[in-house]
N, C-alpha and C positions, 0 to 999 in steps of 0.2 A: 819748671812744673814736672817735667818728665823726671827729673832727678828725686823729687819729692815722692812721686807714685813709685819709683823703682824702690827707694828707700822704704816706703810703707809695705810694699809686696814682701820685701825681704824681711821686715820685721813681723809679719804677719806670718811668713813661712817659719821663722825661728819660734813663734808662739806654738804653732801647730806640731812642730818637732818636739818641742818640750812636753807638751800635752801627751804626744804619742809615748814618749820615753815614761812619762809618769805613768800612764795607763799600762804600758808593759811591765814596768816594776810592780804595780799592784796586782797585776794578773799572775805573776809569777809568785809574789807573796801568797795569794789566794791558792794557787797549786800546792805549795809547800805546806800551808796550815790545814788544808783539807776542811773545808767548811762542811757541816753535817747537809745531808741530803735534803732538799725540798721536795716535797710533794708535786708532783706535775698537775696542772690545771686538768689536762684531758688525759683520761685514763681508760683503758679497757677494763671493766669490773667482773664481767662473767663470760666464759664460754662454757655452754651446757650442750650435750648431745640430746636431742629431742625425739619423741615418737612420731610426732607430726609438726607441721608449721604452725608457730605460736600466732595467735590473734592480738595480743598484747603482752606486754612484759610481765604481767602477774599470771598469765594463764598458760605457760608453756608445761608440757608435760615432760619432765626429764627422763631419759632412758635410764634404766637400772644398772647398765653396764655399759663399757666402750668396746665391746666385741661386734663385729660386722662380718656377713659373708660377702663374697664378690658378687657383683650384680645389685646389692643393696644401694641405698642413698643414704647419705649422712645428712641428717638435718642439724643444723649448728646454731643455736642461740648465741647472739653477741651483744652483751649490755655494755655501756660505757657511759661516762660522766664528763662534764667540764667542756662540751662541745661550744665553740664560739659561734655567735650569730650577730649580725648587724641588723639595724633598723634602717628601712630604705626611706626615702621620701614620701612614697605613695602609702606608708603605714605598715607595709608587710616586713617579715624578716627573711634573712638569708643565711643559710648554713651551707658549708661545702666540705664533704668527707671523701677521702679517696680510700678504698680498701682493697688491699691485696690479700688473697688466701693461697697458701703454698701448702702442699703436701710432701713430706720427706719420706722416702722409703726406708726400709730396714737397714740398708747399706749407706744411708746418709745421703743419697742423691735426690734431687728433686724429681718428683714423679708427676706433679699436677701444680698448675699455677694459673691463676685468673686475677684480673682486676674486676671485682665484683660490680653487678650492675647498679647498686646504689650508691655511685660515686659522683653523681651530677649534683650540680648546683640546686638547693632546695629553696623554693620560695614559698613561705609558709605565713599564716596569719600572726599578726604580732603578740596577739595575746595565748597563742599556743605555747604550753610549757612542753620544752624540747630536753631537759636536762633534769635527772638522767634520761638517757635514750636507749634504742635497742634496733636490731634488726635480726634476720636469720639468713643463712646460706644453705645452699644444697651442694654437696660433695660427691659425685657419682663415683661408685666403686665399680669401674669397668673390668673387664675380663682380664687384663694384663696386671691387675693386682695380686700378688702372690701372699700366701699366708706370712705374717710377722707383724711386728710392732711399728706403727707410722706415726708420724707427728704431723699436726694441722698447726701452720704458723699463720696467725692473723695480725695484719699490720693495719693500722688505721692512721690516715694522716688527716689532721684538722686544716684544711687548706687556707683558711682565713687567717691562722695565727702561726701555722707552721708546726704545731706540737704533733709528735708522732708517739704511738705506743705499739707494742708487739707483745702478744701472749701466745703460747703454746699449748697444746691439749694433745694427749696420747691416745691413739686407739690400735686395736688389733683386728687384723683380718685373719679369721680362723679358718674359712675354707672358700 
């Protein structure tokens, strides 16, 4: 009986090894043939500088330029689509996003970085339509910002499916 079990284990291991080889050959072939890019399910759709915090996705007041003075606060609207949600046994739905905001200075160095406060697990009514969705962020331009062109990098991770998207927007500190 022990020999039969040992033989079965060896045969099973051989099958797994062959499947691994086939998978490896297929992935090598895919890399060589370079399949066309598939659109991501989750994606950041909009980064917009605003004059005031928006109340809903259709009512933000876009700033006419991307120029700021030291001491001002940047209000940034972030629109996205394809967020994953799951329906719970109690009839509610959950979604979970993690957002990182990074400001890159004119020398290419990280100036400011935060994990935004809206990164928590959200429990919502099941009938609430959450796609596309949005939120807004504040980036303070403290006294140590010098004149020059900066980049805000927004990274959002859909923690339920693992999809990530990154978008950047430039702004200028003029004084």
